[in-house]
Backbone as CSV, one residue per row, in Angstrom:
resi,resn,N_x,N_y,N_z,CA_x,CA_y,CA_z,C_x,C_y,C_z
1,MET,11.935,-47.665,-5.715,12.149,-46.646,-4.692,12.524,-45.325,-5.372
2,SER,11.904,-44.208,-4.914,12.192,-42.906,-5.501,13.576,-42.434,-5.096
3,THR,14.280,-41.832,-6.050,15.601,-41.267,-5.763,15.514,-39.774,-5.496
4,ARG,14.308,-39.259,-5.480,14.140,-37.829,-5.278,14.557,-37.444,-3.862
5,PRO,15.454,-36.465,-3.705,15.889,-36.064,-2.368,14.776,-35.346,-1.635
6,PRO,14.745,-35.449,-0.301,13.712,-34.746,0.448,13.860,-33.247,0.265
7,MET,12.690,-32.584,0.125,12.724,-31.142,-0.063,12.991,-30.451,1.272
8,PRO,13.810,-29.394,1.271,14.095,-28.664,2.500,12.862,-27.944,3.025
9,ARG,12.912,-27.593,4.282,11.844,-26.811,4.882,11.928,-25.360,4.402
10,ALA,10.780,-24.670,4.536,10.773,-23.247,4.186,11.737,-22.495,5.093
11,ARG,12.412,-21.522,4.524,13.406,-20.749,5.275,12.927,-19.316,5.439
12,LYS,12.869,-18.872,6.675,12.321,-17.558,6.978,13.088,-16.434,6.305
13,ARG,14.408,-16.592,6.188,15.189,-15.483,5.634,14.891,-15.256,4.154
14,PHE,14.329,-16.259,3.480,13.920,-16.091,2.090,12.419,-15.791,1.980
15,GLY,11.725,-15.679,3.099,10.297,-15.382,3.070,9.483,-16.474,2.392
16,GLN,9.880,-17.727,2.584,9.268,-18.816,1.820,7.963,-19.319,2.450
17,ASN,6.938,-19.404,1.606,5.679,-20.078,1.937,5.308,-20.881,0.707
18,PHE,5.306,-22.223,0.824,5.114,-23.068,-0.350,3.637,-23.322,-0.619
19,LEU,3.231,-23.085,-1.851,1.850,-23.288,-2.271,1.543,-24.772,-2.360
20,ARG,0.391,-25.170,-1.791,0.039,-26.583,-1.750,-1.351,-26.899,-2.313
21,ASP,-2.228,-25.899,-2.411,-3.624,-26.132,-2.797,-3.725,-26.351,-4.313
22,THR,-4.116,-27.555,-4.712,-4.178,-27.902,-6.142,-5.163,-27.024,-6.898
23,GLY,-6.301,-26.753,-6.279,-7.309,-25.911,-6.934,-6.792,-24.519,-7.218
24,VAL,-6.072,-23.942,-6.255,-5.499,-22.612,-6.433,-4.428,-22.639,-7.516
25,ILE,-3.593,-23.676,-7.498,-2.530,-23.797,-8.504,-3.117,-23.825,-9.913
26,LEU,-4.147,-24.631,-10.112,-4.761,-24.733,-11.441,-5.418,-23.417,-11.855
27,ARG,-5.976,-22.707,-10.876,-6.598,-21.423,-11.187,-5.549,-20.403,-11.628
28,ILE,-4.384,-20.438,-10.987,-3.292,-19.547,-11.381,-2.824,-19.881,-12.794
29,VAL,-2.674,-21.163,-13.082,-2.219,-21.579,-14.413,-3.229,-21.161,-15.477
30,ARG,-4.516,-21.290,-15.182,-5.543,-20.831,-16.148,-5.428,-19.331,-16.382
31,ALA,-5.129,-18.568,-15.328,-4.981,-17.118,-15.482,-3.770,-16.780,-16.359
32,ILE,-2.672,-17.509,-16.165,-1.469,-17.278,-16.972,-1.678,-17.737,-18.412
33,ALA,-2.408,-18.835,-18.591,-2.690,-19.407,-19.915,-1.410,-19.635,-20.718
34,PRO,-0.476,-20.442,-20.197,0.784,-20.699,-20.924,0.530,-21.489,-22.206
35,ARG,1.328,-21.188,-23.225,1.199,-21.860,-24.516,2.568,-22.309,-25.009
36,PRO,2.615,-23.373,-25.803,3.894,-23.767,-26.411,4.481,-22.593,-27.199
37,GLY,5.747,-22.370,-27.040,6.396,-21.247,-27.711,6.577,-20.032,-26.822
38,ASP,5.877,-20.000,-25.678,6.052,-18.897,-24.735,7.441,-18.946,-24.108
39,ARG,8.007,-17.798,-23.843,9.266,-17.713,-23.083,8.873,-17.464,-21.622
40,LEU,8.584,-18.558,-20.927,8.087,-18.483,-19.553,9.238,-18.443,-18.555
41,ILE,9.122,-17.515,-17.592,10.120,-17.386,-16.531,9.380,-17.432,-15.198
42,GLU,9.785,-18.342,-14.318,9.195,-18.387,-12.984,10.225,-17.930,-11.955
43,ILE,9.827,-16.965,-11.151,10.679,-16.488,-10.068,10.347,-17.277,-8.809
44,GLY,11.362,-17.886,-8.209,11.159,-18.602,-6.954,10.268,-19.824,-7.086
45,PRO,10.695,-20.849,-7.828,9.846,-22.035,-8.016,9.628,-22.837,-6.746
46,GLY,10.470,-22.632,-5.732,10.283,-23.346,-4.462,10.391,-24.840,-4.649
47,GLN,9.312,-25.559,-4.319,9.299,-27.011,-4.454,8.589,-27.467,-5.730
48,GLY,8.330,-26.524,-6.652,7.842,-26.892,-7.979,6.346,-27.050,-8.126
49,ALA,5.549,-26.559,-7.172,4.093,-26.743,-7.246,3.496,-26.078,-8.483
50,LEU,3.925,-24.848,-8.779,3.445,-24.143,-9.964,4.281,-24.497,-11.183
51,THR,5.520,-24.850,-10.942,6.449,-25.182,-12.022,5.934,-26.334,-12.873
52,ALA,5.435,-27.383,-12.215,5.008,-28.591,-12.939,3.904,-28.314,-13.961
53,PRO,2.774,-27.689,-13.582,1.740,-27.432,-14.596,2.168,-26.418,-15.644
54,LEU,3.048,-25.486,-15.290,3.518,-24.514,-16.281,4.335,-25.184,-17.369
55,ILE,5.272,-26.062,-16.976,6.125,-26.697,-17.981,5.345,-27.739,-18.778
56,GLU,4.356,-28.352,-18.154,3.513,-29.305,-18.887,2.714,-28.594,-19.972
57,ALA,2.275,-27.375,-19.678,1.477,-26.627,-20.657,2.336,-26.013,-21.759
58,ALA,3.513,-25.502,-21.394,4.337,-24.777,-22.368,5.442,-25.631,-22.973
59,GLY,5.858,-26.681,-22.260,6.932,-27.537,-22.762,8.315,-27.015,-22.479
60,ALA,8.413,-25.749,-22.039,9.698,-25.141,-21.725,9.490,-24.133,-20.609
61,LEU,10.473,-24.025,-19.735,10.357,-23.107,-18.606,11.744,-22.806,-18.069
62,GLU,11.967,-21.539,-17.725,13.185,-21.131,-17.042,12.800,-20.608,-15.665
63,VAL,13.563,-20.987,-14.660,13.253,-20.564,-13.299,14.459,-19.855,-12.689
64,ILE,14.175,-18.939,-11.780,15.212,-18.216,-11.047,15.050,-18.568,-9.581
65,GLU,16.045,-19.228,-9.015,15.949,-19.684,-7.620,17.192,-19.261,-6.845
66,LEU,16.962,-18.627,-5.702,18.053,-18.162,-4.852,18.493,-19.214,-3.838
67,ASP,17.560,-20.035,-3.384,17.845,-21.013,-2.326,18.541,-22.249,-2.910
68,ARG,19.825,-22.375,-2.643,20.603,-23.480,-3.214,20.113,-24.841,-2.735
69,ASP,19.490,-24.889,-1.566,19.008,-26.165,-1.036,17.855,-26.735,-1.855
70,LEU,17.152,-25.876,-2.576,15.997,-26.330,-3.360,16.391,-26.827,-4.753
71,ILE,17.537,-26.392,-5.245,17.900,-26.655,-6.639,18.095,-28.139,-6.950
72,PRO,18.765,-28.944,-6.104,18.892,-30.368,-6.433,17.546,-31.068,-6.610
73,GLY,16.587,-30.743,-5.740,15.264,-31.354,-5.853,14.564,-30.958,-7.143
74,LEU,14.727,-29.718,-7.549,14.119,-29.261,-8.804,14.757,-29.955,-10.011
75,ARG,16.067,-30.144,-9.955,16.756,-30.811,-11.079,16.261,-32.255,-11.228
76,VAL,16.073,-32.932,-10.108,15.576,-34.308,-10.162,14.119,-34.346,-10.620
77,GLN,13.306,-33.451,-10.060,11.876,-33.449,-10.360,11.597,-33.208,-11.841
78,PHE,12.421,-32.387,-12.489,12.152,-32.016,-13.886,13.281,-32.461,-14.819
79,PHE,13.947,-33.561,-14.458,15.094,-34.026,-15.253,14.698,-34.446,-16.662
80,ASP,13.437,-34.873,-16.846,13.032,-35.358,-18.168,12.474,-34.247,-19.054
81,TYR,12.658,-32.988,-18.640,12.277,-31.847,-19.484,13.555,-31.162,-19.948
82,PRO,14.013,-31.435,-21.166,15.276,-30.847,-21.631,15.235,-29.331,-21.726
83,GLN,14.032,-28.752,-21.814,13.920,-27.300,-21.919,13.567,-26.658,-20.571
84,PHE,13.929,-27.352,-19.498,13.803,-26.789,-18.154,15.170,-26.245,-17.763
85,VAL,15.236,-24.945,-17.493,16.507,-24.278,-17.209,16.428,-23.602,-15.844
86,ILE,17.436,-23.823,-15.014,17.511,-23.174,-13.709,18.584,-22.092,-13.744
87,HIS,18.189,-20.873,-13.390,19.130,-19.787,-13.199,19.291,-19.610,-11.692
88,GLU,20.434,-19.973,-11.194,20.670,-19.859,-9.753,21.109,-18.441,-9.423
89,GLY,20.310,-17.745,-8.620,20.668,-16.379,-8.280,19.490,-15.594,-7.752
90,ASP,19.729,-14.305,-7.568,18.776,-13.380,-6.965,17.997,-12.657,-8.065
91,ALA,16.669,-12.773,-8.038,15.838,-12.113,-9.047,16.011,-10.597,-9.020
92,LEU,16.377,-10.050,-7.863,16.574,-8.600,-7.741,17.792,-8.117,-8.537
93,LYS,18.707,-9.035,-8.847,19.918,-8.670,-9.590,19.933,-9.283,-10.993
94,PHE,18.879,-10.006,-11.321,18.859,-10.749,-12.584,18.621,-9.804,-13.761
95,ASP,19.317,-10.057,-14.875,19.205,-9.215,-16.073,18.142,-9.804,-17.008
96,PHE,16.908,-9.360,-16.847,15.802,-9.877,-17.657,15.899,-9.410,-19.106
97,GLN,16.427,-8.230,-19.323,16.564,-7.733,-20.700,17.565,-8.572,-21.491
98,ALA,18.667,-8.945,-20.855,19.663,-9.788,-21.530,19.075,-11.154,-21.847
99,LEU,18.238,-11.674,-20.943,17.613,-12.970,-21.180,16.699,-12.917,-22.397
100,ALA,15.882,-11.877,-22.490,14.972,-11.738,-23.636,15.740,-11.521,-24.933
101,ALA,16.888,-10.865,-24.846,17.676,-10.566,-26.047,18.287,-11.814,-26.674
102,GLN,18.302,-12.935,-25.938,18.896,-14.160,-26.464,18.198,-14.637,-27.737
103,ASP,16.872,-14.508,-27.770,16.156,-14.950,-28.980,15.079,-13.962,-29.431
104,GLY,14.979,-12.826,-28.745,14.046,-11.787,-29.165,12.616,-11.980,-28.715
105,ARG,12.326,-13.106,-28.061,10.951,-13.316,-27.602,10.711,-12.580,-26.287
106,PRO,9.550,-11.925,-26.155,9.252,-11.268,-24.886,9.023,-12.299,-23.786
107,LEU,9.379,-11.926,-22.570,9.257,-12.835,-21.439,7.844,-12.783,-20.851
108,ARG,7.384,-13.943,-20.393,6.162,-14.015,-19.585,6.618,-14.463,-18.192
109,VAL,6.505,-13.572,-17.236,7.082,-13.789,-15.908,5.980,-14.131,-14.905
110,ALA,6.252,-15.116,-14.054,5.285,-15.512,-13.031,6.037,-15.878,-11.761
111,GLY,5.308,-15.920,-10.653,5.951,-16.366,-9.431,5.167,-16.042,-8.176
112,ASN,5.470,-16.803,-7.147,4.972,-16.548,-5.796,6.067,-15.759,-5.096
113,LEU,5.944,-14.428,-5.098,7.043,-13.585,-4.636,7.088,-13.505,-3.115
114,PRO,8.281,-13.605,-2.527,8.399,-13.434,-1.070,7.858,-12.081,-0.644
115,TYR,7.078,-12.066,0.429,6.438,-10.828,0.862,7.451,-9.720,1.157
116,ASN,8.603,-10.121,1.687,9.542,-9.109,2.165,10.279,-8.375,1.052
117,ILE,10.272,-8.905,-0.167,10.980,-8.229,-1.269,10.119,-8.072,-2.515
118,SER,8.804,-8.222,-2.373,7.937,-8.193,-3.557,7.976,-6.838,-4.267
119,THR,7.924,-5.747,-3.516,7.916,-4.426,-4.151,9.226,-4.129,-4.873
120,PRO,10.405,-4.378,-4.265,11.653,-4.168,-5.021,11.746,-5.012,-6.290
121,ILE,11.251,-6.244,-6.251,11.279,-7.087,-7.459,10.401,-6.477,-8.552
122,ILE,9.220,-5.989,-8.170,8.325,-5.377,-9.165,8.991,-4.159,-9.803
123,PHE,9.628,-3.303,-8.998,10.313,-2.133,-9.560,11.470,-2.560,-10.463
124,HIS,12.168,-3.618,-10.092,13.258,-4.134,-10.924,12.719,-4.615,-12.269
125,LEU,11.573,-5.280,-12.254,10.976,-5.775,-13.492,10.395,-4.628,-14.335
126,LEU,9.871,-3.603,-13.695,9.359,-2.459,-14.449,10.479,-1.793,-15.245
127,ALA,11.690,-1.833,-14.698,12.835,-1.264,-15.419,13.164,-2.070,-16.676
128,ALA,12.714,-3.332,-16.724,12.968,-4.206,-17.878,11.690,-4.450,-18.679
129,ARG,10.716,-3.580,-18.514,9.365,-3.810,-19.083,9.368,-3.999,-20.599
130,GLY,10.339,-3.397,-21.302,10.387,-3.531,-22.754,10.640,-4.951,-23.209
131,ALA,11.143,-5.785,-22.299,11.438,-7.185,-22.620,10.354,-8.130,-22.122
132,ILE,9.281,-7.574,-21.547,8.281,-8.406,-20.866,6.901,-8.249,-21.487
133,ALA,6.262,-9.387,-21.775,4.904,-9.371,-22.322,3.870,-9.200,-21.212
134,ASP,4.026,-9.974,-20.134,3.121,-9.847,-18.994,3.748,-10.491,-17.767
135,MET,3.131,-10.207,-16.616,3.606,-10.747,-15.346,2.401,-11.183,-14.522
136,HIS,2.509,-12.352,-13.899,1.476,-12.859,-12.988,2.153,-13.205,-11.670
137,PHE,1.712,-12.543,-10.603,2.370,-12.745,-9.318,1.373,-13.051,-8.207
138,MET,1.823,-13.892,-7.299,1.141,-14.057,-6.023,1.857,-13.132,-5.037
139,LEU,1.078,-12.225,-4.441,1.620,-11.245,-3.521,0.739,-11.154,-2.285
140,GLN,1.224,-10.493,-1.280,0.375,-10.187,-0.142,-0.827,-9.384,-0.652
141,LYS,-2.012,-9.725,-0.190,-3.238,-9.080,-0.663,-3.152,-7.561,-0.556
142,GLU,-2.560,-7.096,0.525,-2.432,-5.651,0.741,-1.613,-4.997,-0.373
143,VAL,-0.578,-5.681,-0.850,0.244,-5.136,-1.927,-0.552,-5.091,-3.232
144,VAL,-1.317,-6.144,-3.513,-2.140,-6.160,-4.727,-3.172,-5.034,-4.681
145,GLU,-3.742,-4.794,-3.517,-4.717,-3.707,-3.389,-4.072,-2.356,-3.683
146,ARG,-2.828,-2.191,-3.276,-2.119,-0.946,-3.577,-1.787,-0.848,-5.066
147,LEU,-1.372,-1.958,-5.667,-1.058,-1.957,-7.098,-2.270,-1.588,-7.943
148,ALA,-3.433,-2.126,-7.576,-4.646,-1.969,-8.382,-5.536,-0.828,-7.909
149,ALA,-5.072,-0.027,-6.955,-5.893,1.040,-6.372,-6.267,2.095,-7.405
150,GLU,-7.273,2.888,-7.059,-7.701,4.009,-7.893,-7.493,5.306,-7.132
151,PRO,-7.293,6.413,-7.852,-7.091,7.700,-7.176,-8.244,8.029,-6.229
152,GLY,-7.890,8.604,-5.098,-8.901,9.006,-4.122,-9.075,8.023,-2.996
153,GLY,-8.640,6.778,-3.194,-8.793,5.762,-2.168,-7.590,5.713,-1.244
154,PRO,-7.730,5.035,-0.113,-6.635,4.984,0.873,-5.413,4.203,0.401
155,ASP,-5.580,3.313,-0.577,-4.458,2.486,-1.044,-3.670,3.136,-2.173
156,TRP,-4.183,4.260,-2.714,-3.515,4.932,-3.824,-2.249,5.625,-3.329
157,GLY,-1.118,5.296,-3.953,0.137,5.884,-3.512,1.224,5.693,-4.549
158,ARG,2.468,5.811,-4.108,3.616,5.755,-5.030,3.652,4.444,-5.809
159,LEU,3.424,3.311,-5.131,3.459,2.024,-5.818,2.374,1.948,-6.879
160,SER,1.168,2.425,-6.560,0.059,2.420,-7.522,0.415,3.237,-8.759
161,VAL,0.894,4.457,-8.524,1.189,5.373,-9.628,2.299,4.836,-10.523
162,MET,3.414,4.431,-9.926,4.546,3.994,-10.735,4.225,2.724,-11.516
163,THR,3.458,1.821,-10.907,3.096,0.590,-11.617,2.102,0.880,-12.729
164,GLN,1.083,1.685,-12.446,0.065,1.963,-13.451,0.553,2.902,-14.549
165,TYR,1.600,3.650,-14.281,2.231,4.446,-15.332,2.761,3.520,-16.432
166,TYR,3.349,2.396,-16.020,3.978,1.481,-16.967,3.091,0.313,-17.401
167,CYS,2.107,-0.054,-16.582,1.372,-1.305,-16.820,-0.135,-1.156,-16.613
168,GLN,-0.872,-2.036,-17.276,-2.257,-2.272,-16.904,-2.234,-3.262,-15.745
169,VAL,-2.974,-2.969,-14.691,-2.963,-3.797,-13.484,-4.337,-4.429,-13.291
170,GLU,-4.360,-5.752,-13.115,-5.613,-6.464,-12.866,-5.470,-7.333,-11.615
171,SER,-6.280,-7.062,-10.615,-6.346,-7.920,-9.437,-7.271,-9.079,-9.776
172,LEU,-6.775,-10.311,-9.713,-7.529,-11.453,-10.226,-8.325,-12.184,-9.146
173,PHE,-7.670,-12.682,-8.101,-8.407,-13.371,-7.038,-7.551,-13.508,-5.789
174,VAL,-8.236,-13.758,-4.665,-7.592,-13.870,-3.358,-7.246,-15.328,-3.077
175,VAL,-6.111,-15.539,-2.417,-5.669,-16.880,-2.020,-5.561,-16.907,-0.491
176,PRO,-6.292,-17.796,0.182,-6.280,-17.815,1.648,-5.010,-18.438,2.215
177,PRO,-4.690,-18.170,3.488,-3.460,-18.693,4.107,-3.366,-20.215,4.092
178,GLU,-4.521,-20.900,4.184,-4.486,-22.363,4.252,-4.022,-23.022,2.957
179,ALA,-3.822,-22.245,1.900,-3.305,-22.801,0.647,-1.798,-23.011,0.696
180,PHE,-1.140,-22.564,1.786,0.322,-22.595,1.887,0.805,-23.446,3.055
181,VAL,2.059,-23.871,2.925,2.786,-24.483,4.034,4.155,-23.810,4.098
182,PRO,4.526,-23.199,5.236,3.685,-22.917,6.393,2.644,-21.846,6.071
183,ARG,1.592,-21.784,6.892,0.530,-20.815,6.655,1.019,-19.409,6.977
184,PRO,0.915,-18.485,6.014,1.257,-17.094,6.340,0.171,-16.482,7.232
185,LYS,0.481,-15.342,7.811,-0.479,-14.686,8.697,-1.416,-13.742,7.954
186,VAL,-1.258,-13.649,6.645,-2.050,-12.713,5.844,-2.614,-13.419,4.611
187,ASP,-3.641,-12.823,4.021,-4.167,-13.310,2.750,-3.214,-12.917,1.625
188,SER,-3.238,-13.715,0.565,-2.474,-13.407,-0.634,-3.453,-13.116,-1.772
189,ALA,-2.948,-12.660,-2.890,-3.792,-12.407,-4.056,-2.942,-12.525,-5.317
190,ILE,-3.628,-12.813,-6.420,-2.969,-12.920,-7.724,-3.203,-11.635,-8.502
191,VAL,-2.143,-11.111,-9.086,-2.249,-9.892,-9.884,-1.620,-10.121,-11.252
192,ARG,-2.209,-9.499,-12.259,-1.635,-9.523,-13.622,-1.168,-8.115,-13.977
193,LEU,0.095,-8.000,-14.397,0.657,-6.732,-14.848,1.021,-6.872,-16.326
194,THR,0.432,-6.018,-17.157,0.705,-6.052,-18.593,1.303,-4.716,-19.019
195,PRO,2.591,-4.668,-19.359,3.197,-3.395,-19.769,2.447,-2.765,-20.942
196,HIS,2.238,-1.456,-20.862,1.560,-0.738,-21.943,2.406,-0.786,-23.213
197,ALA,1.761,-1.070,-24.335,2.475,-0.995,-25.616,2.896,0.445,-25.886
198,GLU,2.006,1.389,-25.533,2.324,2.816,-25.595,1.855,3.440,-24.288
199,LEU,2.685,4.242,-23.675,2.326,4.851,-22.406,1.139,5.797,-22.593
200,PRO,0.082,5.672,-21.792,-1.090,6.545,-21.923,-0.761,8.014,-21.691
201,ALA,0.172,8.277,-20.771,0.565,9.658,-20.465,2.076,9.691,-20.276
202,PRO,2.829,9.807,-21.357,4.292,9.708,-21.250,4.937,10.930,-20.602
203,ALA,5.883,10.676,-19.723,6.671,11.743,-19.102,7.869,12.065,-19.992
204,HIS,8.222,13.343,-20.073,9.392,13.736,-20.859,10.675,13.202,-20.219
205,ASP,10.671,13.135,-18.902,11.844,12.688,-18.144,11.337,11.766,-17.040
206,GLU,11.559,10.457,-17.198,10.988,9.512,-16.240,11.684,9.545,-14.883
207,VAL,12.936,9.959,-14.854,13.619,10.116,-13.571,12.969,11.256,-12.786
208,ARG,12.703,12.361,-13.469,12.042,13.488,-12.810,10.622,13.098,-12.390
209,PHE,9.942,12.348,-13.235,8.583,11.892,-12.895,8.600,11.084,-11.597
210,ALA,9.542,10.157,-11.474,9.638,9.348,-10.255,9.911,10.231,-9.041
211,GLU,10.711,11.278,-9.213,10.989,12.202,-8.107,9.740,12.985,-7.715
212,VAL,8.955,13.386,-8.709,7.704,14.107,-8.447,6.729,13.221,-7.675
213,VAL,6.620,11.975,-8.091,5.717,11.039,-7.410,6.160,10.823,-5.966
214,LYS,7.455,10.660,-5.764,7.979,10.462,-4.410,7.689,11.672,-3.531
215,ALA,7.879,12.867,-4.092,7.611,14.092,-3.328,6.122,14.236,-3.021
216,ALA,5.289,13.904,-3.988,3.837,14.054,-3.807,3.337,13.236,-2.633
217,PHE,3.852,12.016,-2.487,3.351,11.117,-1.452,4.252,11.072,-0.219
218,GLY,5.175,12.038,-0.129,6.069,12.067,1.016,5.332,12.192,2.338
219,GLN,4.312,13.028,2.359,3.484,13.201,3.556,2.032,13.254,3.098
220,ARG,1.358,12.137,3.186,0.037,11.969,2.577,-1.024,12.913,3.159
221,ARG,-0.866,13.307,4.410,-1.894,14.126,5.044,-1.762,15.605,4.716
222,LYS,-0.631,15.979,4.116,-0.425,17.376,3.767,-0.971,17.673,2.371
223,THR,-1.153,18.956,2.095,-1.652,19.359,0.787,-0.512,19.362,-0.231
224,LEU,-0.893,19.454,-1.503,0.114,19.517,-2.556,0.980,20.766,-2.404
225,ARG,0.368,21.851,-1.953,1.122,23.085,-1.745,2.307,22.842,-0.804
226,ASN,2.072,22.079,0.253,3.139,21.790,1.222,4.120,20.736,0.715
227,ASN,3.597,19.661,0.132,4.472,18.583,-0.322,5.384,19.002,-1.471
228,PHE,4.904,19.936,-2.300,5.685,20.372,-3.453,6.461,21.664,-3.197
229,LYS,6.517,22.088,-1.926,7.226,23.327,-1.602,8.684,23.205,-2.043
230,GLY,9.136,24.207,-2.795,10.502,24.188,-3.302,10.647,23.429,-4.607
231,ILE,9.556,22.790,-5.074,9.593,22.017,-6.327,8.762,22.712,-7.404
232,ILE,7.509,23.042,-7.055,6.617,23.754,-7.961,5.678,24.592,-7.104
233,ASP,5.443,25.841,-7.504,4.637,26.722,-6.656,3.145,26.563,-6.939
234,ALA,2.340,27.152,-6.056,0.889,27.013,-6.134,0.341,27.598,-7.429
235,GLU,0.925,28.677,-7.883,0.440,29.316,-9.116,0.624,28.391,-10.319
236,ALA,1.765,27.712,-10.368,2.015,26.795,-11.482,1.069,25.597,-11.432
237,LEU,0.793,25.096,-10.240,-0.171,23.997,-10.104,-1.546,24.438,-10.598
238,THR,-1.954,25.626,-10.187,-3.260,26.147,-10.606,-3.318,26.288,-12.122
239,ALA,-2.227,26.755,-12.728,-2.180,26.911,-14.190,-2.328,25.571,-14.903
240,LEU,-1.918,24.487,-14.210,-2.058,23.144,-14.782,-3.443,22.547,-14.512
241,GLY,-4.304,23.327,-13.842,-5.654,22.841,-13.526,-5.697,21.974,-12.281
242,ILE,-4.677,22.112,-11.434,-4.578,21.293,-10.220,-4.665,22.212,-9.002
243,ASP,-5.644,21.988,-8.156,-5.829,22.792,-6.947,-4.715,22.472,-5.946
244,PRO,-3.919,23.463,-5.546,-2.821,23.203,-4.607,-3.288,22.739,-3.226
245,ALA,-4.589,22.902,-2.930,-5.125,22.483,-1.633,-5.520,21.004,-1.622
246,ARG,-5.390,20.343,-2.758,-5.739,18.916,-2.814,-4.720,18.065,-2.071
247,ARG,-5.144,16.850,-1.707,-4.251,15.870,-1.083,-3.601,15.021,-2.181
248,PRO,-2.421,14.477,-1.933,-1.721,13.712,-2.981,-2.488,12.490,-3.476
249,GLN,-3.267,11.855,-2.589,-3.964,10.627,-2.997,-5.100,10.884,-3.983
250,THR,-5.395,12.181,-4.282,-6.431,12.485,-5.279,-5.845,12.660,-6.677
251,LEU,-4.525,12.724,-6.785,-3.888,12.968,-8.078,-3.922,11.743,-8.976
252,ARG,-4.310,11.923,-10.222,-4.263,10.858,-11.219,-2.863,10.786,-11.821
253,VAL,-2.577,9.660,-12.456,-1.254,9.484,-13.089,-0.988,10.615,-14.075
254,ALA,-1.975,10.943,-14.906,-1.787,11.975,-15.933,-1.491,13.340,-15.316
255,GLU,-2.065,13.630,-14.143,-1.795,14.912,-13.493,-0.367,14.968,-12.965
256,LEU,0.111,13.858,-12.413,1.495,13.808,-11.950,2.465,13.924,-13.124
257,VAL,2.111,13.329,-14.247,2.934,13.466,-15.455,2.951,14.924,-15.909
258,ALA,1.794,15.589,-15.840,1.716,16.996,-16.253,2.627,17.870,-15.393
259,ILE,2.657,17.610,-14.088,3.552,18.361,-13.193,5.003,18.106,-13.576
260,SER,5.346,16.839,-13.772,6.704,16.466,-14.146,7.107,17.127,-15.470
261,ASN,6.233,17.083,-16.455,6.554,17.640,-17.767,6.709,19.157,-17.692
262,HIS,5.907,19.816,-16.857,6.050,21.271,-16.660,7.439,21.583,-16.102
263,LEU,7.873,20.787,-15.118,9.185,21.027,-14.524,10.310,20.778,-15.533
264,THR,10.137,19.739,-16.351,11.147,19.439,-17.374,11.247,20.567,-18.390
265,GLU,10.093,21.039,-18.829,10.073,22.138,-19.815,10.629,23.423,-19.222
266,SER,10.330,23.686,-17.946,10.818,24.893,-17.284,12.329,24.879,-17.134
267,ALA,12.886,23.681,-16.999,14.324,23.546,-16.789,15.114,23.623,-18.084
268,SER,14.429,23.446,-19.199,15.149,23.401,-20.483,15.363,24.804,-21.075
């Protein structure tokens, strides 16, 4: 008789949807391509559907789980893996840089992120990008489309710019609702984020750059002249080769960096 405790039901307050489709799970694992020696971190292992093939491939895995009801089942399920480590807590508050500093190996982060907090988690991880080799996430399809968007399209915005400033973004494949229990009301997708070894267009002041990006997309239907009023004038934009009559969604990352760097230099 199995001594494994029954797994709890998904809890709405944690945005839980448990992955069940074996074919999808294996496809995700192939995309991650875990290897022995990797410092693998899984955010939100849930009931261990992705956890099992990851630890089998790498031999070691650390997971971050907020739901205390799930932890006993995970401990039983993976008791015979001495290099299986559970960090009980909130990924939004977790210190990924301190974790990587333990042995100097860069982290490979993966997870099926709750829809309601996926964007804050990504921004939290971008702040720790120096400690991360790559990230593979299951997200709402709409979020992946925004992450991987190109300038000029309707999905291009603050999330696209800030993520692509720091990372190469690859949208890998779509996951239908029937792959989960309970079924979400939206499609999901897998995305790969690989931090740039060297930033393609480095900002002199990244705090100012983030402020410029936020201002640019504050009102998408307005022109740059209006959105940047009080920040940078039309003449300065023109001098940078940027038409002040353009809409924010047409700006490339490098152009936003150029605006930010002009402001930094002007202030010094």
